[in-house]
N, C-alpha and C positions, 0 to 999 in steps of 0.2 A: 587324444592329444591334449595335454594340459599346458596352457600357455603361461610363460613367465614374463617378467618385465623386459627381458631381452628378445622375446619372440617377435618376429616380423611375419604378419599374416598376409598371405596372398601377394607378397612382394612389395607391399606399399604401406601397411599399417603396423607401426611399432607399438607393442603393448607397453603402457607405462604404469598401469595399476588396475585395481578393481573398484568400480563405483558402487556395486551392491549385488545382491542376489535374492532370489525369491522362488516361488513355486513354479514360475514359468521360465527359469533359467538365470544366468548371470549376466551382468553388464560390465564390460571391460572399457577402460579408458585407453585410447590409442592416439597416436599422432600420424597424420598422413604425411609420409616422407617427402612427397613431391610438393605439396601445398603448404606444409608446416602448419597445419590446422588440426585442432583436436576433433576426434570423432568418438561417439559412444557406440560400442559394438555389442549388441545383445546376442548371447550364445544360448541357443535353445536345443535341448536334446531331441534327437529324432525319435519319432514314434511310428512304427510300421503302419502303413496304410493311411496315415493322417497327414494332410497338407499343412503347411505352415500358414495358418489362418491370419496371424498377426501381420505378417509381411504382405499378404494379399490385401488386407484392409488398409494398411498404412500407405502403400504405394499409390492409392487412389486419393489420398488426402492432401490438400494444400490450404493450410490455415495457420496464421501466426501463432496460435495457441497450441499447435501440435508439432512435434519434431519432424523434420524432413527426413525421409528415408533416401539414402544415396545409392545403396547397392545391396545385393543379396548373394551370399556365397554358401557353400555347403561342403562338409567333409564326410567321412564315413560315419561319424558319430553325431555331428551337430549341424544345425543351420546357424548362419551368422548374418544378423541384420545390421548393416552399417547405417547409423543415424546421426543427425545433428547432435552435437554435444551442447547440453544446456547447463550453463554455469549458474547454479543457484542453490537454494535450500528447500527441502521438502516442507510442506505444510506441517507435517508431523514434527519435524525438528524445530521449526519456528515457534510453534505453540508450546512445545516442551521447554524451550528457552525462555519464553515470555509469560507462560501461563494462560494467556488468552490474547486475542487481538481486539483492537478497538472496533466500535460499532461501524465507523466509517470504513475501516478495512474490510469488515465482514460484508458490507454491502458492495464494496468495490470488487473484491475477489469473487463474491457470489454472482455478481452481474457478469464478470468475465467468463466464469464457468458456464453460466447459462448461454452466453453467446456461442461458446464452443459447442455446447450440446444442441443449440438451435441449428448450427451448421451440420452436425453429424446426423441429426434426426430428419433434416430436410434434403439430404442427398438423393438425387434421382439417378436411376430408378431403384437404388438399393439403400434405404436409410440404414444407419449404423447405430447400434446400441453398445454403449461402453461396458456396462454391467460390472465394473469393478472400481467405482469411484470411492476412493479412500484417501486418507491424509498422505500416505507414502507415494501416491500416484499423482500428486499435485506439487509442482515446483514453483517457487517464487523466484523469478529471475529479474533482478533489477526493478522490482515493483510490479512486474507483470506475471500473471498466472499462466502456467503451461500444464497441459494434460499429457501424461505419459502412460505406458504399459497398456497396450491393447490386447494382451494375451487372452482375456476373457470376452472380448468384443465379438459381436456377430452381426451379419447382415439381417435386418429384420425380416426380409422376405424369404430368407433361405432357411428358416427354422421349420423343422418337421418333427412334430411330436415332442414329448418331454425328454430331456437329456440331463444327466447329472452335471451340476455346476459347482465351482468353488465360490463360496460366499464369504465375505469378510464380516465377521460378527459385529453387529452394531451399525453397519453401514449398508448392508444388503437388504433389499425389500423383502417382506414376508413371503411373497409369492416365489422367490428364488429358493427358499428353504423347502417349499412344497413341490419343487421341480415342475412348476407350471410354465407355460410358454410366456416369456416376458414381453413387454412392450416398453415404449419410452417412459411410461410412468414408473418403471423400476429405477431408472436414472433420476427421476424427479425425487423419489424417496431418498436416494443417496445424497442428492444435493442438500436436502433438508437436514440430513444427519451431519453433513460437513459444515453447514452453517452453524448448527448447534455446537459442534466440536470447536469451531473457531472462537466462539464466545465463552466456552466453559472449560475447554481442555479435555473433554471426555466425550464419548459417544452417548447417544440419547438412551441407552439401555439403563434401566433402574435410575432414572433421573429425578425422582420425586424430591430429593433433598438438594437439588442443584439450584443455586441462585440465578435466575434469568433476568434480573433487573437491568443488566447491561443492554439487553435486546430492545427494550421498550415494548409496549403492548402490541403495536402493529407488526413489528418484525417477528415477535414471538408467535403471533397468529399465523403469519406466513409459514414459519417453520413447522408449526403444529399441523398445518394443512398438508404440507409436503409429507409428513410422517404418519399420515392416517393409514392404519392397517388395510383399509379398503381402498384400492386404487381408484375406484369410481369417485371417491371424495377428494382425491388429491388434485393439484393443478394437472390439467390434462395434457399440456404441452410445455416445453421449455420456454417457448416464446411468451406464454401466459405468465409463467413464473418470473421471467425477466421483466415484464411490464410491471408486475407487483413490486419487485425490488426497486425498480427505477422510480416509482412513485414515492419511495421512502427517502430519496435523496434528490439533489438538484444538480444541474449541469450535465445530465446524462441523456437528454432527450435525443433520440435518433441513434440507432444501433451503428450506423456506418460513420457517424461523426466522431472525429478524434480530436477533442478539444485540448487546449494546453493552457494551464494557468501558471504564469511566471510572476513572481514577486521579487523585486530587487531591494536589497537592504544595504545601507551604507551609513557610516558615522560622520559626524561633523568634523571630527578630529581623531587622531590616533588615541586609543584608550577610552573612547566614548561608550564602549560596550556593544558595538554593532554585531560582533560574532556571537556574543551571548544572546542578544535579541533575535538574531537570525536562527539560531538553534532552537530557541523557545518558540518562535513562530512556526518552525518546521514541526515541532512536537504538537502544537495547537492544530495545525492543518492535518496531521496524521490522524489525530483523534476525531476531528470534526468534519473532515472533507475526504480523506483517503490517503493512500500511500504517497509520501512526499519525499523528494530528494533535496537534501541540503548540499549545495554545490559551492565550494570555495572558489571565488574569482579574484582573490588578492594574493599577494606574495608573502603573507605573514607566516605560513607554514603551520598555523594553529591546528588545522584539521588533521594533518599528518601526525602531529604531536599527540592529539587526542587518540588516534588509532594506536600509536605505540604504547601509550599509557594504559589503554584497555586491552592490549594484546590482541587487537582485531586486525586480521589480515584482509587486504582488498581482494576482490574477485578480478577477473580479467578485464572488467570495465573500470577498475580502480575504485570500486565502491565497497565500503565496509559497513557493518551493522554497529550502531552505538545506541544501546537502550532500544527505544521504539523507532529510532531514526535510521535512515539510509544516508551515509555521508560520503561525498566524493571530494577528497583533497585536490589541490591544484598540483598535479603530477606531471604536467607537460601536455602539449597539444596532441601528442601521439596517443594519449589515453583519453578516450571519449566515451561517455555512456551512450547506449542505444537511444536514439532520439525518440523511439516509440515506447521506451520502458516506463518512464514516469510522465504522467500527465500533469503533475503538480511539482513545481520546483521553487526553491528559495535560493537566490543568488546572493552570496555575501561578497560585496564589492570592496570592503575595507573602508577607505576614506572617500567621501563623495567628491568626485572630480579631482582627486589628488594625484600626485605624481607617483610613479612606481616605487620610489624610495619611501613613500609614506604608506606603503602597503595596499595600494589601490590597483585594481585590475582595469580601471578605466571604464568607459561606457561604450560598448559596441552596439551594432545594429540589433542584436538579439535583446539586449537590455532595453533599448528604445521601444521595443514591441511588448514590454512587460505590461501586465494589467494593473500594477500598483508599484509605486516607489516609496519605500519606508526610510525616512531619515531619522537616525538615532542621535540625539543631542544631550549633552550634559545639562542638568537642571539648576546648577548653581549660577549665581548672578554673573560671575566673571567668565562663564562659559557661553553667555548669550552672544558675544561677538563671534565665536566660532560657528554658532548656529546661523547667524546673519550671513557670514561669508559663504557657508555651505549652501544656503538657499539661493544666494546670488549666482553661485557656480551652476547650480541645477537649472536655474532660469535660462542660462546661456546654452544649455545642452538639451533641456527637455521643455516641453510645453505642458503646463498643468491641465490645459483643456484636453490634451490627448492622453496623458498618463496622470491619474490622480496621485498627488503627493500627500503623504501622511507623516506626522512627526511623533516620535516616541521619546518622551522626556525621561532620562535616566538619572538616578541619584538625586532627585529633588526631595528634600525633606518636607515633612508635613503633608497635609491633605488639602491645602488651599487651592486657589485657582492656578492653573498652569500658565506660566508667564512665557510669552513668545516675543521675539523681536518684531518690529513693525512689518518687515518684509514677509513674515509668515503669519500675520494676524488672521488671515482668512482660512488657514489650513485647519483641518480636524487634527487634534492632538490628544495624546493619552499619556498618563504617567506609568512608567514601567515599574511594576512592583518587584520586590526581591524574589528571585527564583533560585532556589538552592541547586536544583538539578534540572537543567533544560532538556535532558535526554529522556524524561519521563512525562506522563500526563501532567498538565499544569494545575495550579490551584484555581478555584472559582474566580478569584479576583483577577488573576492574570488572563483567564479565558475572556472575561468581560471586557478587558482592555482591547484584546484583539478582535472581538466581535464588533466593538465600536469602530476600530480603525478600518475594518473591511466593509463596513456598512456603506452602501451607495456605490460600491465598486463591483467589478466583474467577479472578484473573489467571493462576494457575499452569496452569489448564486450556487457556489460549490458547497456551502455549509449545510449540514443536515438540518432538516426541519425538526423543531422541538416538539415533543409529544406531551400532551397533558397527562399529569399523573406520573411522569418520569422522575428520575433523580434530580434533574436540573430544576424542575418545578418545585420539588420538595426543598431543595437548597434555597431557592429564591423565597419561598414561603417562610422558611425558618429565618432567613435574613430580614425579611420585612417585619416579622414578629419581634426580632431583637431590636430593630430600629424603633418600632412602636414603643417598646418597653423603655428604651433610652429616652425617647421623646417625653414619655409620661413622667420619668424621674426628673428630667430637666424642668418640666412644667411645674412639678411639685416644689422643687427647690426655688424656682422663680416666685411662686406664690408665697412661700415662707419668707423670702427676702423682702417682699412688699407688704408683709404682715397680713396676707390673705390666708384664711383657714379653709 
C-alpha cells in the first residue's frame, strides 16, 4: 500500500505529506481526524522473523526530549508507529543555514542531549543505547533539543555477541565499525562528534585544518576526550560529561532545575529604539548565554513585518527564525510558545507604562517577575523629560529593590558622561552603540555595554565564563595596546606644547 495525501489510515489518520525518509523507513505527516492534531507516523518495512525493536523501545520511554509513541499498527507490508509530531528544524538544517552555532548554544544543546542520554543509560532494569546520534536525528523545537529515530537503538543487557550495525560516518564510535559489542561510551563518542559539528559545520573526520577557536580551550578539551579512539579514555558516563559541560557555563546547577531568565525591555517614548535594543539584547544572550526567544509584547506589528520581509514563516507556536534569533510576533493570545521551550526570553513591551495606542503591551504579572527591566531612552537633551516621565511611571508599577532597572541611552552623540535625569541618577546606564544588524552576533563594543548592564543581576549568572587565551582576551589585549599607543601620542603632543623634549 502506497499512501497518498488523501489516504486515511486506520480510520482516523489522514495523510497530509511526507516528513522524510531513511534507511529505517519513511515518516509521514498525518492529522488525527477526531482530535485535529498532527501526528508523525513512521512506516517501517516488515522483515521476516524480526520484531519491531524501535516500537518496543519507544513505548517504554517518557521524557520531554523524546517523542511520545501513541499507537502501533501493522499491515501486510509495514509496521506503523504513531508518534508525537515535533515541529522544528533538524540540527543538520540549522547548521547548514547558519554555518555554525554559538558557543553558548553548543553548551546548551550539548547539556540537553546529555540529560536525555543520562535518562536512557539509567533505565532499570534495561538501559538503552541510542547508537545513531547524528545531526539529522536531533530536532531543535522552539529552543529545545529533541532526540528522534531509535531504529538502531538496543537494550544494553539484551546484546548477545557481535552483530552488523549501520554506522553514520563521522559520528559513529570506532568500535561500531569493528562490530564490537557497544556500551554507553559509544554514545559519548557521538556526543563529542555532534558538539564538534555544532561549532564547525562538519564532522570531526579529517579536521586538521578546522578552526576550533570558537570552542575555547576547555570545551575543545572536553570534545577531544569524547572523541578518543580508546573508549577507556573517554568520559565513562553521560552524567560525567554533563557535569563537565555544566562547569563551562553558569545557571545550570542541578539537572532537575528548570530556571527561567526573563528580561523586559521598553522605551521611554515611541521611536526611542526599544525594539532595536531588544533584538540586539536577544542576539547578545544567544551568543553568551544560550538559545533566547525575542517575544513581542506590544501592538506595533514590527516583528510580523520583519518575518514578512525575510520570508520567514512561523511554526505552530508562532515562532520564526531571523538570523541567529527566534522571534515570536504578537499574533494573539491563542498562539503561545511552549512554556518549557525557551529558558531565556526578552519581552519587548513597546513604551514603558504607555497606553495601547502608544504601542505598549502593558505590564502583566509575568513581567513583574522579570529578572531585569531595561529602559531605552533617547540621549539628546530634549529627550530627558521623556526619560524622567518613564522612570516615574516605572516607580509606580515596579520596585527597584525587587527588579533591577537599567537604562540604555540611545542616539547620544560623543563619548562623554551619560547624562540622566535626577530620578534615575542611581541607575546603572550604558550608551547604545550603533548596531547595523541586530540579528547577528554583535560587535565587541556592544557586547561590553550589555555585559555592564547585566552585571549584578540574575542575568549575569547565565553568561559564559571567559577563558584565558580565548578570542575575547585577545580582543581586549589588542584594545589595551591601542589605548596605550593613543595615550603615548597624546603625552608626546602635550610635552611638545609645553616645550618639553
